C-alpha positions in Angstrom: 233.5 124.4 -20.4 236.1 126.0 -23.5 236.2 129.5 -23.9 234.1 130.1 -26.9 230.9 128.9 -25.1 231.4 130.5 -22.1 232.2 134.3 -24.2 229.0 133.3 -25.7 227.5 132.7 -22.0 229.3 136.5 -20.7 227.9 137.9 -24.0 224.4 137.1 -23.6 224.0 138.2 -20.0 225.4 141.3 -21.3 223.0 141.4 -24.1 219.7 141.0 -21.6 221.6 143.6 -19.1 221.9 145.6 -21.3 218.2 145.4 -23.3 216.7 145.7 -20.2 218.3 149.2 -18.3 218.5 150.7 -21.7 215.8 149.9 -23.2 213.9 149.0 -20.6 213.0 145.2 -21.7 211.3 142.1 -19.8 213.8 138.6 -20.2 211.0 135.0 -21.3 213.2 132.7 -22.4 217.1 132.3 -21.8 218.9 129.7 -24.6 215.1 128.9 -26.0 215.9 125.6 -27.9 213.8 124.1 -30.0 214.1 121.2 -32.9 213.9 124.1 -34.9 217.2 125.8 -33.3 218.0 128.1 -30.3 216.7 131.5 -29.8 219.5 133.3 -27.7 216.8 135.6 -25.7 213.3 136.4 -26.4 212.8 139.5 -24.4 209.6 141.5 -24.4 209.1 145.3 -25.5 206.2 146.9 -24.2 203.7 144.0 -25.8 205.6 143.2 -28.8 208.1 140.1 -28.6 211.1 140.1 -29.5 213.5 137.1 -30.5 217.4 138.6 -29.8 220.5 136.7 -32.0 223.2 137.8 -30.4 226.6 137.9 -31.1 229.5 138.5 -29.4 233.1 139.2 -30.2 236.5 139.6 -28.2 238.2 141.7 -30.8 237.9 142.5 -34.7 235.3 145.4 -36.1 232.3 146.8 -34.8 229.8 145.2 -36.8 231.4 142.0 -38.1 229.4 139.5 -35.8 225.7 140.9 -37.9 227.7 138.9 -40.7 227.5 135.8 -38.8 223.8 136.4 -38.8 222.5 134.9 -43.2 220.4 134.0 -44.5 219.9 130.6 -43.0 220.0 131.1 -39.3 217.2 133.7 -39.9 215.1 130.5 -41.1 217.0 129.0 -38.3 215.9 131.1 -35.8 212.2 132.1 -37.1 211.0 128.7 -37.0 212.5 128.3 -33.4 210.1 132.0 -32.7 207.3 129.9 -34.5 207.5 127.2 -32.5 207.7 129.5 -29.5 204.5 131.3 -30.5 202.7 128.5 -31.5 203.8 127.2 -27.6 203.1 130.3 -25.8 199.9 130.4 -27.4 200.6 134.0 -28.8 201.0 133.7 -32.8 199.1 136.7 -33.0 200.9 138.7 -31.4 203.5 141.4 -32.5 207.0 140.0 -32.8 210.1 141.2 -34.5 214.3 139.9 -34.8 216.9 142.1 -33.1 220.4 141.7 -33.1 223.0 142.7 -30.2 226.1 142.3 -30.7 229.3 142.4 -27.8 232.3 143.6 -29.0 235.1 144.7 -26.3 232.6 145.2 -23.5 230.8 148.0 -26.4 226.5 147.0 -27.5 225.7 147.1 -30.4 221.4 146.7 -31.0 219.8 146.3 -33.9 215.9 146.2 -33.5 214.0 144.3 -36.0 217.3 143.4 -37.7 215.6 141.2 -40.9 212.0 140.9 -41.6 211.5 136.3 -42.2 208.7 135.8 -44.6 205.7 135.1 -44.9 202.7 135.2 -41.8 204.3 132.4 -40.4 207.8 132.9 -41.1 207.6 130.8 -44.8 
């Protein structure tokens, strides 16, 4: 298995455990794949669906991982989220898009990191 792939899996596991332990979120899906793309984690925070992009960095400055979530990546995540909500019959539920950066074991959580446009994330 490639080192970067394993690093990503480890970071996603760390992010999921942190969100559960510190915020009481429940994991609904890991590595959800759709025709539009992949969502690292789909969590539930109370009644809110939370679509989480995890960025794992072995070194560097905190916050640099966030820069990798550009408009194009945000669009793909939003499209995949829309498909997930449609597939599960939850189109009218509250949702948000968070980014979690795992850097040298530290976790930086940014809730509502971005907002897709339009009612159905156009």
